[in-house]
C-alpha positions in Angstrom: -0.7 -10.5 -23.5 -1.2 -6.8 -23.1 1.8 -4.5 -23.5 0.8 -2.6 -20.5 -1.2 -3.6 -17.4 -2.4 0.0 -17.1 -2.4 2.8 -19.6 -3.9 6.3 -19.1 -4.0 9.2 -21.5 -4.8 12.7 -20.1 -6.9 11.2 -17.4 -8.7 13.9 -15.4 -11.1 14.0 -12.5 -12.8 17.1 -11.2 -14.9 17.4 -8.0 -16.7 20.7 -8.2 -13.9 23.3 -7.9 -11.1 20.8 -7.2 -9.2 19.0 -9.9 -8.1 15.8 -8.1 -6.4 14.2 -11.1 -4.9 16.4 -13.8 -4.2 15.0 -17.3 -2.5 11.9 -16.0 -0.6 10.0 -18.7 1.0 6.8 -17.4 2.0 3.4 -18.6 2.5 0.5 -16.2 4.2 -2.6 -17.6 3.0 -6.0 -16.5 4.6 -8.2 -13.9 6.1 -5.5 -11.7 5.4 -3.7 -8.4 4.7 -0.1 -9.4 4.8 2.6 -6.7 2.5 5.5 -6.9 3.8 8.2 -4.5 2.6 11.5 -3.4 1.6 13.6 -0.3 -1.9 13.5 1.2 -4.5 14.8 -1.1 -2.3 14.4 -4.2 -4.9 12.2 -6.1 -3.5 8.7 -5.4 -6.7 7.1 -4.1 -8.9 8.9 -6.7 -6.6 7.5 -9.4 -7.2 3.9 -8.1 -10.9 4.5 -8.1 -10.8 5.7 -11.7 -8.7 2.7 -12.7 -11.2 0.3 -11.1 -14.1 2.0 -12.9 -15.6 3.2 -9.6 -15.5 6.8 -10.9 -16.1 8.0 -14.4 -13.4 10.5 -15.4 -14.2 14.1 -16.3 -12.1 13.7 -19.4 -9.3 11.5 -20.8 -9.2 7.7 -20.9 -7.7 4.7 -19.1 -7.3 1.1 -20.0 -6.6 -1.6 -17.4 -5.6 -5.1 -18.6 -6.7 -4.0 -22.1 -10.2 -3.0 -20.9 -11.7 0.5 -21.1 -12.6 1.8 -17.6 -15.7 3.7 -18.8 -17.3 0.8 -20.7 -15.7 -2.4 -19.4 -15.4 -1.8 -15.6 -17.0 -5.1 -14.7 -14.4 -7.0 -16.8 -11.6 -5.1 -15.0 -13.0 -5.9 -11.5 -13.3 -9.6 -12.4 -9.6 -9.6 -13.2 -8.3 -7.3 -10.5 -7.9 -7.5 -6.7 -7.9 -4.5 -4.4 -7.0 -3.6 -0.8 -8.2 -0.1 -0.3 -9.0 1.9 2.9 -11.2 -0.9 4.2 -10.1 -4.5 4.5 -13.4 -6.0 3.5 -13.2 -8.6 6.3 -16.0 -9.9 8.4 -14.7 -9.8 12.0 -17.3 -12.3 13.4 -16.2 -15.0 10.9 -13.1 -17.1 11.0 -10.2 -16.5 8.6 -11.1 -19.6 6.4 -14.8 -18.6 6.4 -13.9 -15.1 5.3 -12.0 -16.5 2.3 -14.7 -19.1 1.6 -17.3 -16.4 1.4 -15.3 -14.4 -1.1 -14.5 -17.5 -3.1 -18.3 -18.3 -3.4 -18.8 -14.7 -4.6 -16.3 -15.4 -7.3 -18.1 -18.6 -8.2 -15.1 -20.8 -7.3 -15.8 -24.5 -6.6 -15.6 -25.9 -3.0 -12.5 -27.8 -3.8 -10.9 -24.8 -5.4 -11.8 -22.6 -2.5 -10.3 -25.0 0.0 -7.0 -25.4 -2.0 -6.6 -21.7 -2.5 -7.3 -21.0 1.1 -4.6 -23.5 2.2 -2.1 -22.1 -0.3 -2.5 -18.4 0.6 -2.9 -18.8 4.4 0.1 -21.2 4.3 2.2 -18.6 2.5 1.2 -15.9 4.9 1.8 -18.0 8.1 -1.9 -18.0 9.0 -2.9 -21.6 8.2 -2.7 -22.8 11.8 -4.9 -20.0 13.0 -7.5 -20.3 10.2 -10.4 -21.2 12.5 -10.0 -18.3 14.8 -12.4 -15.4 14.7 -10.8 -12.5 12.8 -12.0 -9.9 15.3 -9.6 -11.3 17.9 -6.6 -10.9 15.6 -4.0 -8.1 15.6 -4.1 -5.4 12.9 -1.1 -7.0 11.2 -2.7 -10.4 11.0 -5.9 -8.8 9.7 -4.0 -7.0 7.0 -2.3 -10.2 5.9 -5.7 -11.9 5.6 -6.9 -8.9 3.6 -4.0 -9.5 1.2 -5.1 -13.1 0.9 -8.7 -12.0 0.2 -7.5 -9.6 -2.6 -5.4 -12.5 -4.2 -8.0 -15.2 -3.7 -9.6 -15.2 -7.2 -6.1 -15.2 -8.9 -6.3 -11.6 -10.2 -3.8 -10.4 -12.9 -3.5 -7.0 -11.2 -3.6 -5.9 -7.6 -4.3 -2.4 -6.3 -2.9 -1.8 -2.8 -3.6 1.6 -1.2 -1.3 2.2 1.8 -1.2 -1.5 2.8 1.1 -1.0 5.8 -0.6 2.1 7.2 -1.2 1.8 10.9 1.0 -1.3 11.4 3.8 -1.5 13.9 7.3 -1.7 12.3 7.6 -5.5 12.7 4.1 -6.2 11.2 4.8 -3.7 8.4 8.2 -5.4 7.6 6.5 -8.9 7.6 3.8 -7.7 5.2 6.3 -6.1 2.8 8.2 -9.3 2.7 5.0 -11.3 2.1 3.9 -8.9 -0.7 7.3 -9.2 -2.5 7.2 -13.0 -2.3 3.5 -13.4 -3.3 3.6 -11.1 -6.3 6.5 -13.1 -7.7 4.9 -16.5 -6.9 1.5 -15.5 -8.1 2.8 -13.6 -11.2 0.7 -10.5 -10.7 1.2 -6.8 -11.4 0.9 -4.6 -8.3 -0.1 -0.9 -8.3 0.9 0.3 -4.8 0.3 3.7 -3.2 2.3 4.4 0.0 3.6 7.3 2.1 6.4 5.1 3.2 9.2 5.9 0.7 11.6 3.4 2.2 8.9 0.8 1.6 8.6 1.8 -2.1 12.3 1.7 -2.6 12.5 -1.9 -1.3 9.4 -3.2 -3.2 9.0 -1.2 -6.5 10.7 -1.7 -9.8 9.2 1.6 -11.1 7.7 4.5 -9.3 5.7 7.6 -10.2 5.4 10.8 -8.1 2.2 12.8 -8.2 1.4 16.1 -6.6 -1.8 18.2 -6.8 -3.1 15.6 -9.3 -0.2 16.1 -11.7 2.4 13.6 -12.6 5.9 14.9 -11.7 8.1 12.0 -12.8 8.2 8.3 -13.4 10.9 5.7 -13.6 13.2 3.3 -11.7 14.3 4.8 -8.4 17.9 5.1 -9.7 16.6 7.0 -12.8 14.7 9.3 -10.6 17.8 10.0 -8.6 19.6 11.1 -11.7 16.7 13.1 -13.1 16.2 15.0 -9.8 19.9 15.7 -9.4 19.9 13.5 -6.2 22.2 10.8 -7.5 25.1 12.2 -5.6 25.8 12.3 -1.9 23.2 12.6 0.9 24.3 14.1 4.2 22.7 14.4 7.6 24.2 17.1 9.8 23.2 17.6 13.4 24.2 20.7 15.5 23.1 24.2 16.3 22.9 27.6 14.5 21.1 26.4 11.4 19.1 29.7 10.9 17.2 31.0 7.9 20.3 32.7 6.5 22.3 29.5 6.6 19.5 27.6 4.9 19.2 30.3 2.2 23.0 30.2 1.6 22.9 26.4 1.2 20.0 26.5 -1.2 21.8 29.0 -3.3 24.8 26.7 -3.8 24.8 25.1 -7.3 26.0 21.7 -6.0 23.0 21.4 -3.5 19.9 19.7 -4.9 17.8 20.0 -1.8 17.9 21.2 1.9 15.6 20.2 4.7 15.8 21.1 8.4 14.0 18.9 10.9 14.4 18.9 14.6 17.8 20.6 14.5 19.1 18.2 11.8 20.1 19.3 8.3 19.4 17.0 5.4 21.4 17.8 2.2 21.1 16.2 -1.2 24.1 16.9 -3.3 24.5 16.6 -7.1 26.9 14.1 -8.7 30.6 14.3 -8.1 30.7 17.1 -5.5 32.4 17.2 -2.1 30.8 18.1 1.1 33.8 19.8 2.7 33.1 23.3 1.2 29.6 23.2 2.6 30.9 22.2 6.1 33.3 25.2 5.9 30.4 27.4 4.9 28.3 26.3 7.9 31.2 26.9 10.3 31.9 30.4 8.8 28.3 31.3 9.5 28.6 30.4 13.2 26.9 27.0 13.1 28.1 24.4 15.7 28.4 21.0 14.1 28.0 17.9 16.3 27.8 15.0 13.7 28.0 14.6 9.9 26.7 11.4 8.3 27.1 10.7 4.6 25.5 8.2 2.2 23.6 7.5 -1.0 20.5 9.5 -1.5 17.3 7.5 -0.8 14.0 7.6 -2.6 12.8 9.8 0.2 15.5 12.3 -0.6 14.5 12.2 -4.3 10.9 12.8 -3.2 11.8 15.8 -1.0 13.8 17.3 -3.9 10.9 17.0 -6.2 8.5 18.5 -3.7 10.9 21.4 -3.2 11.2 22.0 -6.9 7.4 22.3 -7.1 7.1 24.9 -4.3 
């Protein structure tokens, strides 16, 4: 068994004047859900295409399941499944015919295709609707079927690029639950890109944050909280009078890791073992009118915002 499902060393991809991935060095251990996080245009999708051997890197190297992405891309794609920006489904076919088509492409026997279809559609709650035309289904059901399609040939590694994008909250929650269960049951490694940081926090054992093609940090969400100084208190404060001077004063305080103002609500990440009372006093002294203060543990989203602020 390989020590790492994915290993990259100084992986770099240039597109004319744009460096989409910049000297990415990353290790992904097997058997986990690994979150790859970053804002739009940060290089997440390009990285997946590099790891699948769909692009040849400008420089650096990558190994996936022990295979070199430059010279052994076909071996990687035989052993990996992917759900990227397109589902790969044929909407005029039924669910079972979609899976059967892909099973034939993977040279699976008829008996194996039938058994695998029943197993996956059963796990995903789609078995009773297997004969329906996929084009009549909701987006959430189609996305579940796309997950089954990616898993159909029993891959060792799955690449999911924003799998819950565009789904309503209920469908997204159901798909997250399905992904968590199936990855354990099927024993696969998952490389997951997502904008939904709450989703990453629920699903991922390790996460990496990328911006402008550069890796900012990698680790367990709790490790990232400590490294970013966001392992302390998180506070949400609603009210009025949060002007630029107030924001500047808060950012200058040594106990404050990050400050964000959205729709009249202040979000504060505080460093370990500090109290919020002095900050409340500061706000009041500057003429701010406070309506509500909510306190809690910093989320992965708070960590992400702290990292983005540090990179400004």
